[in-house]
N, CA, C and O atoms as CSV, one atom per row, in Angstrom:
chain,resi,resn,atom,element,x,y,z
A,1,MET,N,N,82.341,161.185,125.253
A,1,MET,CA,C,82.085,159.806,125.612
A,1,MET,C,C,83.420,159.071,125.692
A,1,MET,O,O,84.296,159.290,124.856
A,2,ALA,N,N,83.582,158.206,126.684
A,2,ALA,CA,C,84.810,157.437,126.851
A,2,ALA,C,C,84.925,156.403,125.745
A,2,ALA,O,O,83.931,155.819,125.315
A,3,SER,N,N,86.161,156.186,125.288
A,3,SER,CA,C,86.357,155.184,124.248
A,3,SER,C,C,86.364,153.792,124.867
A,3,SER,O,O,86.622,153.616,126.058
A,4,ASP,N,N,86.069,152.799,124.006
A,4,ASP,CA,C,86.058,151.422,124.475
A,4,ASP,C,C,87.468,150.992,124.843
A,4,ASP,O,O,88.433,151.340,124.163
A,5,MET,N,N,87.576,150.239,125.917
A,5,MET,CA,C,88.865,149.759,126.400
A,5,MET,C,C,89.131,148.382,125.818
A,5,MET,O,O,88.215,147.569,125.692
A,6,ALA,N,N,90.363,148.120,125.467
A,6,ALA,CA,C,90.738,146.792,125.018
A,6,ALA,C,C,90.618,145.822,126.188
A,6,ALA,O,O,90.697,146.217,127.352
A,7,THR,N,N,90.427,144.560,125.862
A,7,THR,CA,C,90.320,143.546,126.906
A,7,THR,C,C,91.689,143.290,127.525
A,7,THR,O,O,92.686,143.119,126.823
A,8,VAL,N,N,91.713,143.268,128.844
A,8,VAL,CA,C,92.916,142.899,129.593
A,8,VAL,C,C,92.697,141.472,130.069
A,8,VAL,O,O,91.689,141.179,130.711
A,9,GLU,N,N,93.633,140.584,129.761
A,9,GLU,CA,C,93.514,139.202,130.203
A,9,GLU,C,C,94.624,138.878,131.186
A,9,GLU,O,O,95.781,139.254,130.999
A,10,VAL,N,N,94.241,138.173,132.236
A,10,VAL,CA,C,95.184,137.741,133.262
A,10,VAL,C,C,94.974,136.248,133.468
A,10,VAL,O,O,93.842,135.781,133.593
A,11,THR,N,N,96.063,135.515,133.502
A,11,THR,CA,C,95.976,134.104,133.874
A,11,THR,C,C,96.901,133.891,135.059
A,11,THR,O,O,97.951,134.525,135.169
A,12,PHE,N,N,96.493,132.982,135.949
A,12,PHE,CA,C,97.338,132.692,137.098
A,12,PHE,C,C,97.189,131.246,137.523
A,12,PHE,O,O,96.158,130.616,137.289
A,13,THR,N,N,98.231,130.732,138.151
A,13,THR,CA,C,98.178,129.358,138.643
A,13,THR,C,C,97.154,129.302,139.765
A,13,THR,O,O,96.990,130.272,140.505
A,14,PRO,N,N,96.463,128.175,139.896
A,14,PRO,CA,C,95.368,128.087,140.879
A,14,PRO,C,C,95.866,127.938,142.314
A,14,PRO,O,O,95.793,126.868,142.917
A,15,LEU,N,N,96.373,129.047,142.832
A,15,LEU,CA,C,96.813,129.103,144.226
A,15,LEU,C,C,96.036,130.207,144.936
A,15,LEU,O,O,95.851,131.286,144.374
A,16,PRO,N,N,95.579,129.954,146.160
A,16,PRO,CA,C,94.812,130.977,146.883
A,16,PRO,C,C,95.538,132.318,147.002
A,16,PRO,O,O,94.886,133.361,147.032
A,17,ALA,N,N,96.852,132.316,147.069
A,17,ALA,CA,C,97.609,133.562,147.203
A,17,ALA,C,C,97.425,134.479,145.986
A,17,ALA,O,O,97.551,135.697,146.107
A,18,HIS,N,N,97.131,133.907,144.831
A,18,HIS,CA,C,96.970,134.708,143.624
A,18,HIS,C,C,95.607,135.388,143.537
A,18,HIS,O,O,95.414,136.272,142.703
A,19,VAL,N,N,94.674,134.994,144.372
A,19,VAL,CA,C,93.352,135.629,144.381
A,19,VAL,C,C,93.496,137.093,144.775
A,19,VAL,O,O,92.827,137.954,144.203
A,20,ARG,N,N,94.347,137.384,145.731
A,20,ARG,CA,C,94.567,138.772,146.154
A,20,ARG,C,C,95.103,139.607,144.997
A,20,ARG,O,O,94.669,140.741,144.790
A,21,THR,N,N,96.047,139.046,144.243
A,21,THR,CA,C,96.592,139.753,143.090
A,21,THR,C,C,95.502,140.023,142.058
A,21,THR,O,O,95.442,141.114,141.490
A,22,ALA,N,N,94.646,139.040,141.812
A,22,ALA,CA,C,93.544,139.211,140.860
A,22,ALA,C,C,92.614,140.341,141.315
A,22,ALA,O,O,92.154,141.138,140.497
A,23,ARG,N,N,92.343,140.404,142.621
A,23,ARG,CA,C,91.487,141.486,143.145
A,23,ARG,C,C,92.130,142.852,142.916
A,23,ARG,O,O,91.455,143.803,142.524
A,24,LEU,N,N,93.429,142.943,143.162
A,24,LEU,CA,C,94.140,144.217,142.985
A,24,LEU,C,C,94.137,144.654,141.523
A,24,LEU,O,O,93.903,145.825,141.224
A,25,VAL,N,N,94.397,143.716,140.613
A,25,VAL,CA,C,94.398,144.036,139.187
A,25,VAL,C,C,92.999,144.467,138.749
A,25,VAL,O,O,92.853,145.470,138.050
A,26,ALA,N,N,91.983,143.727,139.149
A,26,ALA,CA,C,90.610,144.054,138.761
A,26,ALA,C,C,90.209,145.437,139.270
A,26,ALA,O,O,89.567,146.200,138.548
A,27,THR,N,N,90.575,145.758,140.485
A,27,THR,CA,C,90.239,147.069,141.046
A,27,THR,C,C,90.943,148.182,140.288
A,27,THR,O,O,90.341,149.217,140.001
A,28,ALA,N,N,92.217,147.977,139.962
A,28,ALA,CA,C,92.971,148.996,139.229
A,28,ALA,C,C,92.389,149.214,137.830
A,28,ALA,O,O,92.250,150.355,137.390
A,29,VAL,N,N,92.052,148.141,137.137
A,29,VAL,CA,C,91.489,148.266,135.793
A,29,VAL,C,C,90.079,148.875,135.867
A,29,VAL,O,O,89.707,149.678,135.010
A,30,ALA,N,N,89.306,148.502,136.873
A,30,ALA,CA,C,87.971,149.086,137.046
A,30,ALA,C,C,88.068,150.596,137.267
A,30,ALA,O,O,87.313,151.366,136.672
A,31,ARG,N,N,88.982,151.003,138.106
A,31,ARG,CA,C,89.174,152.436,138.375
A,31,ARG,C,C,89.570,153.147,137.089
A,31,ARG,O,O,89.036,154.210,136.772
A,32,ARG,N,N,90.500,152.566,136.351
A,32,ARG,CA,C,90.985,153.159,135.096
A,32,ARG,C,C,89.872,153.222,134.048
A,32,ARG,O,O,89.868,154.111,133.196
A,33,SER,N,N,88.930,152.280,134.112
A,33,SER,CA,C,87.824,152.223,133.152
A,33,SER,C,C,86.718,153.207,133.474
A,33,SER,O,O,85.843,153.451,132.644
A,34,GLY,N,N,86.747,153.780,134.680
A,34,GLY,CA,C,85.738,154.762,135.053
A,34,GLY,C,C,84.654,154.249,135.972
A,34,GLY,O,O,83.623,154.903,136.128
A,35,VAL,N,N,84.858,153.090,136.587
A,35,VAL,CA,C,83.885,152.607,137.573
A,35,VAL,C,C,83.925,153.570,138.759
A,35,VAL,O,O,85.007,153.882,139.256
A,36,PRO,N,N,82.777,154.040,139.217
A,36,PRO,CA,C,82.765,154.977,140.349
A,36,PRO,C,C,83.452,154.394,141.590
A,36,PRO,O,O,83.359,153.198,141.866
A,37,GLU,N,N,84.131,155.254,142.316
A,37,GLU,CA,C,84.843,154.840,143.539
A,37,GLU,C,C,83.918,154.096,144.502
A,37,GLU,O,O,84.356,153.178,145.195
A,38,SER,N,N,82.661,154.478,144.548
A,38,SER,CA,C,81.709,153.863,145.479
A,38,SER,C,C,81.438,152.389,145.150
A,38,SER,O,O,80.924,151.658,145.996
A,39,LEU,N,N,81.777,151.945,143.938
A,39,LEU,CA,C,81.536,150.558,143.541
A,39,LEU,C,C,82.798,149.692,143.554
A,39,LEU,O,O,82.713,148.484,143.332
A,40,LEU,N,N,83.952,150.282,143.808
A,40,LEU,CA,C,85.197,149.523,143.722
A,40,LEU,C,C,85.297,148.404,144.760
A,40,LEU,O,O,85.888,147.361,144.481
A,41,ASP,N,N,84.728,148.604,145.951
A,41,ASP,CA,C,84.734,147.521,146.946
A,41,ASP,C,C,83.906,146.336,146.461
A,41,ASP,O,O,84.279,145.184,146.681
A,42,GLU,N,N,82.780,146.617,145.801
A,42,GLU,CA,C,81.956,145.536,145.264
A,42,GLU,C,C,82.709,144.763,144.184
A,42,GLU,O,O,82.645,143.535,144.136
A,43,VAL,N,N,83.429,145.494,143.310
A,43,VAL,CA,C,84.236,144.843,142.269
A,43,VAL,C,C,85.270,143.936,142.925
A,43,VAL,O,O,85.407,142.771,142.551
A,44,ARG,N,N,85.985,144.463,143.888
A,44,ARG,CA,C,87.051,143.718,144.566
A,44,ARG,C,C,86.505,142.447,145.230
A,44,ARG,O,O,87.090,141.373,145.091
A,45,LEU,N,N,85.400,142.571,145.939
A,45,LEU,CA,C,84.829,141.409,146.639
A,45,LEU,C,C,84.266,140.371,145.670
A,45,LEU,O,O,84.464,139.172,145.863
A,46,ALA,N,N,83.565,140.826,144.630
A,46,ALA,CA,C,82.996,139.887,143.658
A,46,ALA,C,C,84.088,139.123,142.918
A,46,ALA,O,O,83.964,137.918,142.702
A,47,VAL,N,N,85.149,139.809,142.530
A,47,VAL,CA,C,86.264,139.141,141.850
A,47,VAL,C,C,86.931,138.152,142.793
A,47,VAL,O,O,87.321,137.062,142.374
A,48,GLY,N,N,87.064,138.517,144.053
A,48,GLY,CA,C,87.640,137.590,145.031
A,48,GLY,C,C,86.822,136.319,145.163
A,48,GLY,O,O,87.383,135.225,145.222
A,49,GLU,N,N,85.499,136.448,145.211
A,49,GLU,CA,C,84.620,135.276,145.306
A,49,GLU,C,C,84.731,134.405,144.053
A,49,GLU,O,O,84.874,133.186,144.146
A,50,ALA,N,N,84.663,135.042,142.879
A,50,ALA,CA,C,84.710,134.289,141.622
A,50,ALA,C,C,86.064,133.595,141.449
A,50,ALA,O,O,86.124,132.449,141.005
A,51,CYS,N,N,87.130,134.280,141.793
A,51,CYS,CA,C,88.464,133.681,141.660
A,51,CYS,C,C,88.683,132.572,142.691
A,51,CYS,O,O,89.340,131.575,142.388
A,52,SER,N,N,88.153,132.726,143.884
A,52,SER,CA,C,88.259,131.659,144.891
A,52,SER,C,C,87.541,130.401,144.420
A,52,SER,O,O,88.044,129.292,144.603
A,53,ARG,N,N,86.363,130.568,143.813
A,53,ARG,CA,C,85.640,129.427,143.239
A,53,ARG,C,C,86.486,128.748,142.164
A,53,ARG,O,O,86.604,127.523,142.132
A,54,ALA,N,N,87.071,129.562,141.283
A,54,ALA,CA,C,87.868,129.020,140.185
A,54,ALA,C,C,89.106,128.293,140.712
A,54,ALA,O,O,89.454,127.221,140.218
A,55,VAL,N,N,89.764,128.868,141.701
A,55,VAL,CA,C,90.954,128.228,142.281
A,55,VAL,C,C,90.570,126.884,142.885
A,55,VAL,O,O,91.280,125.897,142.692
A,56,GLU,N,N,89.457,126.829,143.614
A,56,GLU,CA,C,89.005,125.575,144.222
A,56,GLU,C,C,88.730,124.519,143.153
A,56,GLU,O,O,89.136,123.367,143.299
A,57,ALA,N,N,88.041,124.909,142.082
A,57,ALA,CA,C,87.730,123.963,141.003
A,57,ALA,C,C,89.004,123.454,140.336
A,57,ALA,O,O,89.132,122.261,140.061
A,58,HIS,N,N,89.934,124.350,140.079
A,58,HIS,CA,C,91.180,123.951,139.431
A,58,HIS,C,C,92.017,123.047,140.328
A,58,HIS,O,O,92.585,122.061,139.859
A,59,ARG,N,N,92.094,123.371,141.588
A,59,ARG,CA,C,92.914,122.564,142.504
A,59,ARG,C,C,92.368,121.148,142.623
A,59,ARG,O,O,93.132,120.200,142.807
A,60,GLN,N,N,91.054,121.000,142.519
A,60,GLN,CA,C,90.442,119.674,142.626
A,60,GLN,C,C,90.497,118.892,141.320
A,60,GLN,O,O,90.666,117.673,141.343
A,61,HIS,N,N,90.359,119.562,140.191
A,61,HIS,CA,C,90.147,118.857,138.931
A,61,HIS,C,C,91.227,119.049,137.879
A,61,HIS,O,O,91.423,118.167,137.043
A,62,CYS,N,N,91.926,120.160,137.892
A,62,CYS,CA,C,92.939,120.415,136.850
A,62,CYS,C,C,93.993,121.397,137.369
A,62,CYS,O,O,94.088,122.521,136.875
A,63,PRO,N,N,94.784,120.977,138.363
A,63,PRO,CA,C,95.719,121.901,139.014
A,63,PRO,C,C,96.815,122.473,138.112
A,63,PRO,O,O,97.446,123.468,138.469
A,64,SER,N,N,97.044,121.870,136.973
A,64,SER,CA,C,98.096,122.384,136.088
A,64,SER,C,C,97.585,123.461,135.131
A,64,SER,O,O,98.387,124.125,134.474
A,65,GLN,N,N,96.270,123.647,135.040
A,65,GLN,CA,C,95.711,124.648,134.138
A,65,GLN,C,C,95.505,125.977,134.858
A,65,GLN,O,O,95.076,125.993,136.012
A,66,PRO,N,N,95.807,127.094,134.191
A,66,PRO,CA,C,95.635,128.403,134.840
A,66,PRO,C,C,94.176,128.860,134.867
A,66,PRO,O,O,93.368,128.462,134.027
A,67,VAL,N,N,93.863,129.695,135.838
A,67,VAL,CA,C,92.581,130.392,135.914
A,67,VAL,C,C,92.711,131.599,134.990
A,67,VAL,O,O,93.773,132.218,134.924
A,68,ARG,N,N,91.639,131.938,134.275
A,68,ARG,CA,C,91.680,133.061,133.331
A,68,ARG,C,C,90.662,134.120,133.736
A,68,ARG,O,O,89.524,133.818,134.096
A,69,ILE,N,N,91.110,135.371,133.666
A,69,ILE,CA,C,90.241,136.519,133.924
A,69,ILE,C,C,90.342,137.459,132.729
A,69,ILE,O,O,91.440,137.748,132.252
A,70,ALA,N,N,89.204,137.934,132.248
A,70,ALA,CA,C,89.174,138.927,131.172
A,70,ALA,C,C,88.435,140.152,131.694
A,70,ALA,O,O,87.338,140.029,132.239
A,71,LEU,N,N,89.030,141.336,131.531
A,71,LEU,CA,C,88.451,142.589,132.009
A,71,LEU,C,C,88.266,143.514,130.810
A,71,LEU,O,O,89.221,143.797,130.087
A,72,THR,N,N,87.039,143.985,130.601
A,72,THR,CA,C,86.724,144.797,129.432
A,72,THR,C,C,85.799,145.936,129.825
A,72,THR,O,O,84.895,145.759,130.641
A,73,GLY,N,N,86.026,147.093,129.249
A,73,GLY,CA,C,85.133,148.223,129.420
A,73,GLY,C,C,84.576,148.629,128.073
A,73,GLY,O,O,85.331,149.022,127.183
A,74,GLN,N,N,83.255,148.540,127.908
A,74,GLN,CA,C,82.631,148.968,126.653
A,74,GLN,C,C,81.150,149.220,126.858
A,74,GLN,O,O,80.533,148.679,127.775
A,75,ASP,N,N,80.592,150.044,125.998
A,75,ASP,CA,C,79.160,150.344,126.020
A,75,ASP,C,C,78.673,150.807,127.392
A,75,ASP,O,O,77.577,150.443,127.820
A,76,GLY,N,N,79.484,151.606,128.078
A,76,GLY,CA,C,79.078,152.136,129.370
A,76,GLY,C,C,79.110,151.130,130.508
A,76,GLY,O,O,78.549,151.390,131.572
A,77,ARG,N,N,79.759,149.978,130.305
A,77,ARG,CA,C,79.830,148.920,131.317
A,77,ARG,C,C,81.277,148.469,131.481
A,77,ARG,O,O,82.058,148.512,130.530
A,78,PHE,N,N,81.624,148.046,132.660
A,78,PHE,CA,C,82.900,147.394,132.939
A,78,PHE,C,C,82.570,145.948,133.248
A,78,PHE,O,O,81.804,145.670,134.170
A,79,GLU,N,N,83.144,145.012,132.478
A,79,GLU,CA,C,82.816,143.596,132.626
A,79,GLU,C,C,84.053,142.787,132.986
A,79,GLU,O,O,85.138,142.997,132.445
A,80,ILE,N,N,83.861,141.862,133.908
A,80,ILE,CA,C,84.912,140.922,134.293
A,80,ILE,C,C,84.361,139.524,134.093
A,80,ILE,O,O,83.258,139.204,134.538
A,81,GLU,N,N,85.146,138.695,133.415
A,81,GLU,CA,C,84.773,137.299,133.249
A,81,GLU,C,C,85.862,136.440,133.883
A,81,GLU,O,O,87.039,136.553,133.540
A,82,VAL,N,N,85.455,135.587,134.805
A,82,VAL,CA,C,86.369,134.636,135.441
A,82,VAL,C,C,85.991,133.259,134.918
A,82,VAL,O,O,84.847,132.823,135.049
A,83,VAL,N,N,86.968,132.578,134.323
A,83,VAL,CA,C,86.720,131.281,133.710
A,83,VAL,C,C,87.531,130.218,134.425
A,83,VAL,O,O,88.743,130.347,134.598
A,84,ASN,N,N,86.841,129.165,134.835
A,84,ASN,CA,C,87.555,128.031,135.413
A,84,ASN,C,C,87.263,126.777,134.601
A,84,ASN,O,O,86.163,126.590,134.083
A,85,ALA,N,N,88.257,125.943,134.507
A,85,ALA,CA,C,88.102,124.658,133.834
A,85,ALA,C,C,87.667,123.631,134.875
A,85,ALA,O,O,87.871,123.825,136.073
A,86,GLY,N,N,87.078,122.557,134.415
A,86,GLY,CA,C,86.697,121.496,135.345
A,86,GLY,C,C,85.308,121.683,135.914
A,86,GLY,O,O,84.561,122.571,135.503
A,87,VAL,N,N,84.981,120.837,136.860
A,87,VAL,CA,C,83.667,120.813,137.488
A,87,VAL,C,C,83.532,121.997,138.438
A,87,VAL,O,O,84.488,122.365,139.121
A,88,ALA,N,N,82.369,122.578,138.477
A,88,ALA,CA,C,82.119,123.706,139.373
A,88,ALA,C,C,82.246,123.273,140.818
A,88,ALA,O,O,81.797,122.181,141.166
A,89,PRO,N,N,82.852,124.102,141.685
A,89,PRO,CA,C,82.972,123.761,143.089
A,89,PRO,C,C,81.605,123.649,143.751
A,89,PRO,O,O,80.630,124.252,143.302
A,90,GLY,N,N,81.550,122.881,144.809
A,90,GLY,CA,C,80.307,122.733,145.554
A,90,GLY,C,C,79.525,121.514,145.143
A,90,GLY,O,O,78.413,121.298,145.625
A,91,SER,N,N,80.095,120.698,144.242
A,91,SER,CA,C,79.349,119.534,143.782
A,91,SER,C,C,79.395,118.377,144.773
A,91,SER,O,O,78.569,117.468,144.699
A,92,SER,N,N,80.347,118.401,145.697
A,92,SER,CA,C,80.373,117.330,146.702
A,92,SER,C,C,79.436,117.684,147.851
A,92,SER,O,O,79.202,118.860,148.133
A,93,GLU,N,N,78.906,116.666,148.507
A,93,GLU,CA,C,77.917,116.875,149.568
A,93,GLU,C,C,78.531,117.314,150.890
A,93,GLU,O,O,77.836,117.927,151.701
A,94,ASN,N,N,79.785,117.030,151.135
A,94,ASN,CA,C,80.415,117.268,152.430
A,94,ASN,C,C,81.098,118.636,152.457
A,94,ASN,O,O,82.326,118.712,152.489
A,95,LYS,N,N,80.319,119.707,152.445
A,95,LYS,CA,C,80.839,121.070,152.437
A,95,LYS,C,C,80.285,121.854,153.617
A,95,LYS,O,O,79.153,121.629,154.046
A,96,LEU,N,N,81.084,122.770,154.136
A,96,LEU,CA,C,80.603,123.658,155.186
A,96,LEU,C,C,79.769,124.797,154.598
A,96,LEU,O,O,78.828,125.283,155.225
A,97,VAL,N,N,80.135,125.218,153.369
A,97,VAL,CA,C,79.427,126.297,152.698
A,97,VAL,C,C,78.450,125.671,151.704
A,97,VAL,O,O,78.849,124.823,150.907
A,98,PRO,N,N,77.181,126.072,151.737
A,98,PRO,CA,C,76.189,125.488,150.820
A,98,PRO,C,C,76.547,125.730,149.355
A,98,PRO,O,O,77.144,126.751,149.013
A,99,THR,N,N,76.176,124.782,148.496
A,99,THR,CA,C,76.381,124.922,147.061
A,99,THR,C,C,75.702,126.200,146.579
A,99,THR,O,O,74.556,126.477,146.933
A,100,GLY,N,N,76.418,126.974,145.771
A,100,GLY,CA,C,75.847,128.199,145.222
A,100,GLY,C,C,75.978,129.417,146.111
A,100,GLY,O,O,75.582,130.511,145.709
A,101,PHE,N,N,76.526,129.260,147.315
A,101,PHE,CA,C,76.624,130.384,148.238
A,101,PHE,C,C,77.480,131.516,147.648
A,101,PHE,O,O,77.083,132.681,147.687
A,102,SER,N,N,78.656,131.169,147.101
A,102,SER,CA,C,79.524,132.218,146.561
A,102,SER,C,C,78.878,132.892,145.348
A,102,SER,O,O,79.092,134.082,145.116
A,103,LEU,N,N,78.092,132.144,144.574
A,103,LEU,CA,C,77.387,132.769,143.449
A,103,LEU,C,C,76.338,133.756,143.943
A,103,LEU,O,O,76.117,134.792,143.316
A,104,ALA,N,N,75.694,133.441,145.056
A,104,ALA,CA,C,74.717,134.365,145.643
A,104,ALA,C,C,75.414,135.637,146.129
A,104,ALA,O,O,74.878,136.736,145.985
A,105,VAL,N,N,76.599,135.487,146.701
A,105,VAL,CA,C,77.370,136.649,147.148
A,105,VAL,C,C,77.733,137.509,145.944
A,105,VAL,O,O,77.576,138.730,145.977
A,106,ILE,N,N,78.219,136.869,144.877
A,106,ILE,CA,C,78.595,137.594,143.662
A,106,ILE,C,C,77.384,138.333,143.094
A,106,ILE,O,O,77.491,139.499,142.714
A,107,ALA,N,N,76.248,137.668,143.035
A,107,ALA,CA,C,75.026,138.288,142.508
A,107,ALA,C,C,74.616,139.513,143.321
A,107,ALA,O,O,74.054,140.462,142.775
A,108,GLY,N,N,74.895,139.494,144.619
A,108,GLY,CA,C,74.581,140.637,145.464
A,108,GLY,C,C,75.550,141.792,145.311
A,108,GLY,O,O,75.226,142.924,145.669
A,109,LEU,N,N,76.738,141.520,144.783
A,109,LEU,CA,C,77.768,142.548,144.658
A,109,LEU,C,C,77.828,143.186,143.270
A,109,LEU,O,O,78.073,144.386,143.145
A,110,ALA,N,N,77.604,142.389,142.240
A,110,ALA,CA,C,77.717,142.887,140.866
A,110,ALA,C,C,76.380,143.441,140.403
A,110,ALA,O,O,75.319,143.020,140.864
A,111,ASP,N,N,76.452,144.383,139.494
A,111,ASP,CA,C,75.254,144.989,138.932
A,111,ASP,C,C,74.521,143.993,138.040
A,111,ASP,O,O,73.290,143.958,138.027
A,112,ASP,N,N,75.271,143.186,137.295
A,112,ASP,CA,C,74.707,142.172,136.410
A,112,ASP,C,C,75.619,140.954,136.451
A,112,ASP,O,O,76.840,141.102,136.390
A,113,VAL,N,N,75.056,139.755,136.552
A,113,VAL,CA,C,75.836,138.513,136.616
A,113,VAL,C,C,75.258,137.515,135.631
A,113,VAL,O,O,74.044,137.326,135.553
A,114,GLN,N,N,76.149,136.879,134.880
A,114,GLN,CA,C,75.757,135.798,133.969
A,114,GLN,C,C,76.669,134.616,134.247
A,114,GLN,O,O,77.891,134.760,134.243
A,115,ILE,N,N,76.089,133.455,134.487
A,115,ILE,CA,C,76.860,132.249,134.780
A,115,ILE,C,C,76.580,131.233,133.685
A,115,ILE,O,O,75.426,130.915,133.400
A,116,SER,N,N,77.643,130.727,133.076
A,116,SER,CA,C,77.526,129.714,132.028
A,116,SER,C,C,78.334,128.500,132.450
A,116,SER,O,O,79.533,128.599,132.712
A,117,GLU,N,N,77.673,127.359,132.512
A,117,GLU,CA,C,78.373,126.121,132.851
A,117,GLU,C,C,78.319,125.185,131.662
A,117,GLU,O,O,77.253,124.925,131.104
A,118,THR,N,N,79.492,124.680,131.277
A,118,THR,CA,C,79.586,123.698,130.207
A,118,THR,C,C,80.447,122.547,130.712
A,118,THR,O,O,80.941,122.576,131.839
A,119,SER,N,N,80.621,121.539,129.870
A,119,SER,CA,C,81.484,120.423,130.261
A,119,SER,C,C,82.935,120.875,130.385
A,119,SER,O,O,83.723,120.230,131.076
A,120,ALA,N,N,83.300,121.983,129.723
A,120,ALA,CA,C,84.662,122.500,129.788
A,120,ALA,C,C,84.922,123.330,131.040
A,120,ALA,O,O,86.080,123.541,131.400
A,121,GLY,N,N,83.875,123.809,131.714
A,121,GLY,CA,C,84.068,124.618,132.906
A,121,GLY,C,C,82.958,125.623,133.125
A,121,GLY,O,O,81.866,125.505,132.569
A,122,THR,N,N,83.260,126.615,133.946
A,122,THR,CA,C,82.274,127.621,134.325
A,122,THR,C,C,82.810,129.013,134.016
A,122,THR,O,O,83.979,129.312,134.260
A,123,SER,N,N,81.936,129.859,133.476
A,123,SER,CA,C,82.263,131.253,133.227
A,123,SER,C,C,81.336,132.097,134.094
A,123,SER,O,O,80.117,131.929,134.060
A,124,VAL,N,N,81.922,133.002,134.867
A,124,VAL,CA,C,81.149,133.949,135.665
A,124,VAL,C,C,81.450,135.340,135.122
A,124,VAL,O,O,82.565,135.842,135.265
A,125,LYS,N,N,80.442,135.967,134.492
A,125,LYS,CA,C,80.580,137.327,133.961
A,125,LYS,C,C,79.861,138.274,134.895
A,125,LYS,O,O,78.702,138.064,135.253
A,126,MET,N,N,80.568,139.319,135.282
A,126,MET,CA,C,80.015,140.323,136.188
A,126,MET,C,C,80.219,141.684,135.535
A,126,MET,O,O,81.230,141.895,134.865
A,127,SER,N,N,79.286,142.607,135.714
A,127,SER,CA,C,79.495,143.936,135.155
A,127,SER,C,C,78.934,145.015,136.068
A,127,SER,O,O,78.044,144.783,136.886
A,128,TRP,N,N,79.497,146.204,135.890
A,128,TRP,CA,C,79.114,147.385,136.651
A,128,TRP,C,C,79.046,148.570,135.698
A,128,TRP,O,O,79.697,148.552,134.653
A,129,PRO,N,N,78.274,149.599,136.035
A,129,PRO,CA,C,78.211,150.787,135.177
A,129,PRO,C,C,79.507,151.593,135.255
A,129,PRO,O,O,80.216,151.575,136.262
A,130,VAL,N,N,79.791,152.293,134.171
A,130,VAL,CA,C,80.976,153.146,134.091
A,130,VAL,C,C,80.519,154.587,134.070
A,130,VAL,O,O,79.546,154.923,133.395
A,131,SER,N,N,81.203,155.433,134.795
A,131,SER,CA,C,80.921,156.861,134.774
A,131,SER,C,C,81.583,157.449,133.534
A,131,SER,O,O,82.810,157.468,133.437
A,132,VAL,N,N,80.780,157.930,132.583
A,132,VAL,CA,C,81.307,158.470,131.333
A,132,VAL,C,C,82.204,159.668,131.616
A,132,VAL,O,O,83.243,159.823,130.973
A,133,ALA,N,N,81.826,160.510,132.558
A,133,ALA,CA,C,82.624,161.699,132.870
A,133,ALA,C,C,84.002,161.317,133.379
A,133,ALA,O,O,84.990,161.950,133.008
A,134,ALA,N,N,84.091,160.296,134.221
A,134,ALA,CA,C,85.392,159.888,134.760
A,134,ALA,C,C,86.283,159.353,133.667
A,134,ALA,O,O,87.477,159.653,133.650
A,135,GLY,N,N,85.738,158.564,132.745
A,135,GLY,CA,C,86.534,158.004,131.664
A,135,GLY,C,C,86.986,159.068,130.676
A,135,GLY,O,O,88.067,158.953,130.097
A,136,ALA,N,N,86.170,160.110,130.474
A,136,ALA,CA,C,86.501,161.132,129.491
A,136,ALA,C,C,87.459,162.172,130.050
A,136,ALA,O,O,88.233,162.761,129.295
A,137,ASP,N,N,87.424,162.412,131.363
A,137,ASP,CA,C,88.241,163.463,131.963
A,137,ASP,C,C,89.730,163.215,131.833
A,137,ASP,O,O,90.475,164.102,131.418
A,138,ASN,N,N,90.167,162.021,132.182
A,138,ASN,CA,C,91.609,161.802,132.232
A,138,ASN,C,C,91.996,160.389,131.823
A,138,ASN,O,O,92.727,159.701,132.535
A,139,GLY,N,N,91.504,159.971,130.686
A,139,GLY,CA,C,91.918,158.691,130.140
A,139,GLY,C,C,91.446,157.501,130.939
A,139,GLY,O,O,92.049,156.431,130.855
A,140,GLY,N,N,90.381,157.652,131.715
A,140,GLY,CA,C,89.838,156.522,132.445
A,140,GLY,C,C,90.151,156.536,133.921
A,140,GLY,O,O,89.516,155.804,134.680
A,141,SER,N,N,91.105,157.340,134.363
A,141,SER,CA,C,91.407,157.396,135.794
A,141,SER,C,C,90.354,158.228,136.488
A,141,SER,O,O,89.845,159.194,135.919
A,142,SER,N,N,90.033,157.872,137.681
A,142,SER,CA,C,89.059,158.673,138.402
A,142,SER,C,C,89.737,159.932,138.912
A,142,SER,O,O,90.914,159.893,139.268
A,143,PRO,N,N,89.011,161.060,138.956
A,143,PRO,CA,C,89.597,162.299,139.473
A,143,PRO,C,C,90.078,162.134,140.901
A,143,PRO,O,O,91.095,162.721,141.270
A,144,ARG,N,N,89.379,161.354,141.718
A,144,ARG,CA,C,89.767,161.145,143.094
A,144,ARG,C,C,91.165,160.508,143.193
A,144,ARG,O,O,91.941,160.850,144.084
A,145,ALA,N,N,91.479,159.585,142.279
A,145,ALA,CA,C,92.784,158.933,142.288
A,145,ALA,C,C,93.891,159.953,142.023
A,145,ALA,O,O,94.961,159.872,142.626
A,146,ASP,N,N,93.644,160.918,141.123
A,146,ASP,CA,C,94.660,161.914,140.821
A,146,ASP,C,C,94.867,162.883,141.974
A,146,ASP,O,O,96.001,163.273,142.254
A,147,THR,N,N,93.783,163.284,142.656
A,147,THR,CA,C,93.942,164.209,143.763
A,147,THR,C,C,94.613,163.529,144.949
A,147,THR,O,O,95.255,164.191,145.765
A,148,ALA,N,N,94.466,162.211,145.048
A,148,ALA,CA,C,95.107,161.479,146.147
A,148,ALA,C,C,96.615,161.485,146.001
A,148,ALA,O,O,97.325,161.448,147.006
A,149,THR,N,N,97.133,161.532,144.760
A,149,THR,CA,C,98.576,161.535,144.553
A,149,THR,C,C,99.148,162.924,144.627
A,149,THR,O,O,100.364,163.104,144.703
A,150,GLY,N,N,98.262,163.922,144.605
A,150,GLY,CA,C,98.733,165.297,144.684
A,150,GLY,C,C,99.121,165.877,143.336
A,150,GLY,O,O,99.573,167.020,143.272
A,151,THR,N,N,98.957,165.126,142.264
A,151,THR,CA,C,99.293,165.641,140.948
A,151,THR,C,C,98.050,166.255,140.320
A,151,THR,O,O,96.953,165.713,140.453
A,152,PRO,N,N,98.216,167.380,139.640
A,152,PRO,CA,C,97.043,167.983,139.004
A,152,PRO,C,C,96.534,167.123,137.862
A,152,PRO,O,O,97.308,166.424,137.208
A,153,ALA,N,N,95.230,167.176,137.625
A,153,ALA,CA,C,94.605,166.378,136.550
A,153,ALA,C,C,94.957,166.884,135.191
A,153,ALA,O,O,94.512,166.323,134.189
């Protein structure tokens, strides 16, 4: 059985350019945690949606505060929590994208989604199953990643 992974935390200034970096980090940690290769695109897209929401909220309400992401693998699940301070995006009436649209996209991509809204901000927790065999074989790296580099496992 794969051992529990320590939480990896990333904070970044609320700039759209940093969303791509957050997606790359989340995908790398998901792969290392044993998330099957077939689910990595869903992880990448869901994190992009959640981080874009957080960046929008921060830019409107608290541009000096960083967006926080926590990535954890435990109990056969890989979980990502994206936390934004301030009011949730989509609260104004003059939007091209309907309120809640990005949350619907996230819900369609993640295996499990929990959304918590408080006066301090919004937390979006997403999780996916972890392949126990992948985590146990080589410290969490997927076998496919090792064969792609040409190095033996």
